C-alpha positions in Angstrom: -4.5 -0.1 67.9 -5.0 0.3 71.9 -3.5 -2.2 74.5 -4.3 -2.1 77.8 -1.5 -4.4 80.0 -3.8 -6.4 83.9 -1.5 -8.8 86.3 -2.0 -12.0 86.6 0.5 -12.5 89.3 4.2 -11.2 89.4 5.5 -12.7 86.3 2.0 -12.9 84.0 0.4 -10.4 81.7 -2.0 -10.4 80.5 -1.9 -7.5 76.7 -5.5 -7.2 75.3 -4.7 -5.6 71.6 -7.2 -3.9 70.2 -7.1 -3.4 66.1 -9.6 -1.1 64.8 -12.5 -2.1 62.2 -10.7 -0.2 58.9 -7.4 -1.3 59.7 -8.9 -4.9 59.7 -10.8 -3.9 56.3 -7.3 -1.7 54.8 -5.5 -5.1 55.3 -8.5 -7.3 53.7 -8.6 -5.1 50.5 -4.9 -5.4 50.5 -5.3 -9.6 50.5 -8.0 -9.1 47.4 -5.8 -7.2 45.6 -2.4 -9.2 45.9 -5.2 -12.0 44.9 -6.5 -11.1 42.5 -4.1 -11.1 40.5 -2.9 -14.4 41.2 -6.3 -16.1 41.3 -7.5 -19.5 38.8 -10.8 -19.5 38.1 -12.0 -21.4 35.4 -14.6 -18.7 33.5 -12.9 -15.0 34.9 -8.8 -15.1 33.4 -6.4 -13.4 35.1 -6.9 -9.5 37.2 -10.5 -10.0 36.4 -12.5 -12.2 39.3 -15.3 -10.2 40.5 -14.5 -9.6 44.3 -18.0 -11.1 45.4 -16.6 -14.7 43.6 -13.6 -14.3 45.0 -15.6 -13.6 48.3 -17.9 -17.0 47.8 -14.4 -19.4 47.4 -11.6 -17.6 49.7 -13.1 -15.0 52.5 -12.4 -18.1 55.3 -8.7 -18.0 54.2 -8.4 -14.0 53.5 -10.0 -13.7 57.0 -7.7 -15.8 58.6 -4.8 -14.7 57.5 -5.6 -11.2 57.7 -6.2 -12.0 61.3 -2.9 -13.5 61.8 -0.8 -11.5 60.6 -2.3 -8.3 61.9 -1.7 -10.7 65.2 1.4 -11.2 64.4 2.5 -7.5 64.3 0.4 -5.8 66.6 2.1 -8.3 69.4 5.2 -6.5 69.0 4.4 -3.4 68.3 2.7 -4.0 71.8 4.7 -5.5 73.8 7.2 -2.8 72.3 4.9 0.2 73.3 4.0 -1.0 76.6 7.5 -2.0 77.4 6.7 -5.7 78.5 9.9 -8.5 78.0 8.1 -11.7 77.2 10.6 -14.2 78.6 8.9 -17.1 76.9 6.3 -17.4 73.9 2.3 -15.7 74.3 0.0 -17.8 75.4 -2.9 -15.7 72.5 -6.5 -16.3 72.4 -8.3 -15.3 69.3 -11.9 -14.5 69.5 -14.1 -15.5 66.1 -13.6 -12.1 64.1 -16.4 -10.2 62.9 -16.7 -8.0 59.5 -16.7 -4.8 60.0 -16.3 -4.5 64.3 -12.7 -3.7 65.9 -10.6 -7.0 67.2 -9.4 -8.1 70.6 -7.0 -10.1 71.4 -5.6 -10.8 74.0 -2.0 -12.7 75.5 -0.6 -14.2 78.2 3.4 -13.8 78.7 5.7 -14.8 81.4 7.9 -12.0 82.4 11.2 -11.6 84.6 10.4 -10.7 88.3 11.4 -7.5 89.6 13.0 -7.7 92.7 13.7 -6.0 95.9 16.1 -7.1 97.7 15.1 -5.5 100.8 17.2 -8.5 103.2 20.2 -7.5 102.7 22.1 -9.4 100.8 25.9 -8.4 102.2 27.5 -9.8 105.3 25.5 -13.1 105.5 26.0 -15.9 107.3 26.8 -19.5 106.2 28.9 -22.5 106.8 31.4 -23.7 105.3 32.8 -27.4 105.7 36.7 -27.7 106.2 38.2 -29.9 103.6 39.4 -33.3 104.7 40.1 -36.0 102.3 40.5 -39.5 104.6 41.5 -43.4 103.3 38.5 -44.1 103.6 37.0 -41.3 101.2 40.0 -43.2 99.2 38.3 -46.7 99.1 35.2 -45.8 99.2 35.8 -43.7 95.4 37.5 -46.9 94.3 34.6 -49.2 95.6 32.8 -47.1 93.4 35.4 -47.4 89.9 34.8 -50.8 90.8 31.1 -51.3 90.4 31.2 -49.1 87.0 33.2 -51.9 85.8 31.6 -54.3 87.4 29.2 -55.9 84.2 25.3 -57.5 85.1 25.8 -61.6 84.2 22.9 -62.9 84.0 23.1 -66.4 86.7 22.6 -69.6 85.0 22.4 -71.7 88.2 19.0 -72.3 88.8 18.8 -70.0 92.2 16.1 -67.7 93.6 16.3 -64.3 93.9 18.6 -62.8 96.7 18.5 -59.1 98.2 21.4 -57.3 95.9 20.7 -59.0 93.0 18.8 -57.4 90.0 15.8 -58.8 87.9 13.7 -58.0 85.0 10.1 -58.5 85.5 7.0 -57.7 83.1 4.2 -55.9 85.5 1.1 -54.5 85.6 -1.0 -52.8 88.4 -4.3 -51.7 89.3 -4.8 -49.5 92.1 -8.1 -49.9 94.5 -9.0 -51.9 90.9 -8.7 -49.5 88.2 -5.5 -50.3 85.8 -2.3 -48.1 86.6 -2.4 -45.3 84.0 0.8 -46.3 81.0 -0.7 -49.8 80.2 1.7 -53.4 81.2 5.5 -52.3 81.5 7.9 -54.5 79.7 11.3 -55.5 81.2 11.8 -53.0 84.0 15.6 -53.4 85.7 15.0 -53.7 88.6 17.5 -53.9 91.8 16.6 -55.8 94.6 17.0 -53.4 97.5 14.8 -52.2 99.9 15.1 -48.3 98.5 13.9 -49.7 94.4 10.7 -48.6 92.9 7.7 -48.5 95.7 8.1 -49.3 99.3 8.1 -53.4 100.0 8.4 -54.4 96.6 11.3 -55.6 96.2 11.9 -57.8 99.5 8.5 -59.3 98.0 10.6 -60.7 95.3 13.0 -62.3 97.3 12.9 -66.2 96.6 11.3 -65.8 93.6 12.8 -68.4 90.7 12.8 -66.9 87.1 10.0 -67.9 84.8 7.8 -67.3 89.0 4.8 -65.7 88.3 3.4 -63.4 91.6 0.5 -61.3 92.7 2.7 -58.5 94.5 0.0 -55.9 96.8 2.0 -53.3 98.6 -0.1 -50.3 100.6 1.6 -46.7 101.0 2.1 -44.7 103.4 0.3 -41.7 104.3 2.9 -39.3 103.8 4.3 -41.0 99.9 5.6 -38.1 97.5 3.5 -39.3 94.5 -0.3 -38.1 96.2 -2.0 -40.0 94.3 -0.8 -42.8 95.4 -0.7 -42.3 99.0 -2.3 -44.5 101.4 -3.1 -46.4 98.7 -2.7 -50.3 98.7 -1.8 -51.5 94.7 -1.6 -54.7 93.8 0.7 -55.3 90.5 0.6 -58.5 88.2 4.6 -59.4 88.2 6.8 -61.8 86.4 10.1 -62.6 86.9 12.3 -62.5 82.4 15.9 -63.1 84.4 18.1 -62.5 87.9 21.0 -60.8 87.5 23.8 -60.1 89.5 27.1 -58.1 89.3 30.3 -59.6 89.3 33.0 -57.4 89.7 36.6 -57.0 88.9 38.8 -58.1 92.1 41.0 -54.9 93.2 45.0 -55.4 92.0 47.4 -54.1 89.8 45.9 -55.1 86.8 42.6 -53.4 88.0 44.8 -50.3 88.3 46.5 -50.8 84.6 42.8 -51.5 83.4 41.3 -48.1 84.2 44.0 -45.9 83.9 47.8 -45.7 83.2 48.9 -46.5 86.4 50.7 -48.9 87.3 50.1 -50.1 90.9 47.0 -50.2 92.8 49.2 -46.8 95.5 49.7 -45.1 91.9 46.2 -44.8 91.0 45.0 -44.5 95.2 47.8 -41.9 95.4 45.5 -39.5 91.7 41.8 -40.3 93.7 43.2 -38.7 96.2 43.9 -35.5 93.9 40.4 -35.9 92.4 38.4 -36.2 95.7 39.9 -33.6 97.1 39.6 -30.8 94.5 35.7 -32.2 94.1 35.9 -31.6 97.8 37.1 -28.4 97.5 34.0 -28.0 94.4 32.0 -29.7 96.8 32.0 -27.7 99.3 32.3 -23.9 97.7 28.9 -25.4 95.6 27.7 -26.1 98.9 28.2 -22.8 100.7 27.1 -21.1 97.4 24.0 -22.4 97.9 24.2 -22.3 101.4 24.0 -18.0 100.6 21.7 -18.1 98.4 18.9 -19.6 100.0 19.4 -17.5 102.8 19.2 -13.9 100.5 15.9 -15.9 98.5 14.4 -16.4 102.1 14.7 -12.9 102.5 13.5 -11.5 99.6 11.0 -14.0 97.9 9.6 -13.8 95.0 7.9 -15.9 92.4 9.4 -17.0 89.0 8.0 -17.8 85.3 6.1 -21.0 85.8 7.2 -22.6 82.2 10.6 -21.3 83.0 10.7 -23.8 85.5 9.0 -26.2 83.8 11.4 -26.4 80.9 14.0 -26.4 83.6 12.3 -29.4 85.4 12.2 -31.2 82.1 15.9 -30.4 80.6 17.4 -32.0 84.3 15.0 -35.5 83.0 17.1 -35.0 80.4 20.6 -34.9 81.8 19.6 -37.8 84.2 18.4 -40.1 81.8 20.9 -39.1 80.1 23.6 -40.2 82.2 21.9 -43.3 82.9 21.5 -44.4 79.3 25.3 -43.3 79.3 25.8 -46.1 81.6 24.3 -48.4 80.1 21.3 -48.3 82.6 17.8 -48.6 80.9 15.0 -46.2 82.6 11.1 -46.7 83.6 9.7 -44.8 80.6 6.2 -45.0 82.0 3.8 -42.2 83.5 4.3 -42.9 87.0 8.2 -43.0 86.6 7.7 -39.7 84.9 6.0 -38.2 87.6 8.2 -39.7 89.7 10.8 -37.4 87.8 8.8 -34.8 87.8 8.0 -34.2 91.3 12.0 -34.6 92.6 13.9 -32.2 89.8 10.8 -29.5 89.8 12.4 -27.7 93.0 15.7 -28.2 92.3 14.5 -26.4 88.5 12.8 -24.0 90.9 15.6 -23.2 92.9 18.3 -22.9 90.1 15.5 -20.6 87.9 15.4 -18.4 91.3 19.3 -18.2 91.8 20.0 -16.9 87.7 17.6 -14.4 88.4 19.0 -13.1 91.6 22.5 -12.9 91.0 21.7 -11.4 87.6 20.0 -8.9 90.0 22.7 -8.8 92.4 25.6 -8.5 90.0 23.8 -5.7 88.3 23.8 -4.0 91.4 27.4 -4.1 92.3 28.4 -3.5 88.8 29.7 -6.5 88.6 31.1 -7.4 84.8 33.4 -9.9 82.6 36.4 -8.6 80.6 37.8 -11.0 78.1 39.7 -12.3 79.6 37.9 -14.2 82.4 36.3 -15.6 80.6 39.6 -17.3 78.1 40.7 -18.8 81.8 37.5 -20.2 82.3 37.7 -22.2 79.5 41.0 -23.2 79.8 40.7 -24.3 83.0 38.2 -26.3 81.8 40.1 -28.4 79.2 43.6 -26.8 77.3 41.6 -26.7 73.4 38.0 -25.1 75.1 39.4 -22.2 73.8 40.0 -22.4 70.8 37.3 -25.3 70.5 34.3 -22.6 71.4 36.6 -19.8 69.2 35.9 -21.9 66.4 33.3 -23.5 66.8 30.6 -21.6 69.6 27.8 -19.6 68.1 26.9 -16.3 69.5 24.3 -18.5 71.6 26.7 -20.3 73.0 29.4 -17.7 74.0 26.5 -15.8 76.0 25.8 -18.9 77.8 29.6 -19.7 78.8 29.7 -15.4 80.1 26.7 -15.9 82.3 28.3 -18.8 83.7 31.5 -16.6 84.6 29.2 -13.7 85.7 27.2 -15.1 88.3 31.3 -17.5 89.6 32.1 -13.7 89.6 29.5 -12.6 91.3 28.5 -15.4 93.9 32.6 -15.3 95.3 32.4 -11.8 95.2 28.9 -12.5 98.0 30.8 -15.0 99.6 33.4 -12.4 100.3 31.2 -10.2 102.2 29.8 -13.3 103.6 30.3 -14.0 107.3 32.1 -18.1 107.6 31.6 -20.2 109.9 34.6 -23.1 109.5 32.0 -26.3 110.9 33.6 -30.5 110.2 33.0 -32.0 107.6 29.1 -33.6 107.5 29.1 -37.6 107.4 26.6 -38.4 104.5 
């Protein structure tokens, strides 16, 4: 067996493996030898079927199984011989088998980036917001809880759609007379706000009544995020099926008791201030960490395996959809929505993948390690029972994931300790 490695990119390698004709021939002989023992062919006793008869019946099957086995075995050997450490399954190209000739196949594999941190990653200057929790913050959080406990109620009175309503619609769209991919979309729930759906769409629903059918035309801006729709005119055939309005509960002591074990609204507000403070501390720290990492990445750019970015993008989308489902919100699964989600989450996914490789590399350079006591402390901070649950129910993969998380947090804390942090006022959202 011979191997040759070609660099396709810093994170993609092509492995070319050649298996000698003799090796293939020997493996084929073994297959036929075993096959002769088990083959049941009319007119021949078990173990006495001539080779020519076996070849006439099983030739393609034997050659296919031999090549499959040799590729599988040789690939594992080849990546060890060439010191390749794949981070994803290979894409293998197997040409047509030619008898009595050497067999060469290629395997394209993604590998971890080789980081060369030339730019200094210690002593980085970064902003850190001051911790500030105001009465306005508490009231805004209270309104969020109130909105969470709100219910969508079908409008019974005979009225038209207003701003802030929710509507259930069916629609089908065309772009320059060509139907949009995905066909007709049914039972799409849309909030009547300017940010919902495409620009200029929802304001054309205002004033319509349940049961109405209307053609709606929108023209997207030239810099629209989805390039295939940028600067295009899209026509929708829309049917209004239902109008809903959000009913929120009143803010009083009864509300406080309904949302938790709080005797009064004042007690609930005190609890919320403590919770907001904790969240703000985490947000400020996380933002500062990300600012540090962004600057390090700007000084040390590197590529990451595309499949890992794709996998992380899909995970983020799945997580977002799960959250929406848990909140009782039905998400559109049309191709248009899927493209929107991918475009929104791909940059985040790419940063997260780069962050993981970067922190792992810095931890190795600085000799940062995690001991069992730090993992226990991390689990205790998560929940009182987390440590016990982890020991009883988590497999090795889950334990490795927790260890990696703790190592990342420890490395980030190390970078922050070495950084030049500039205190700034909180940035209003």
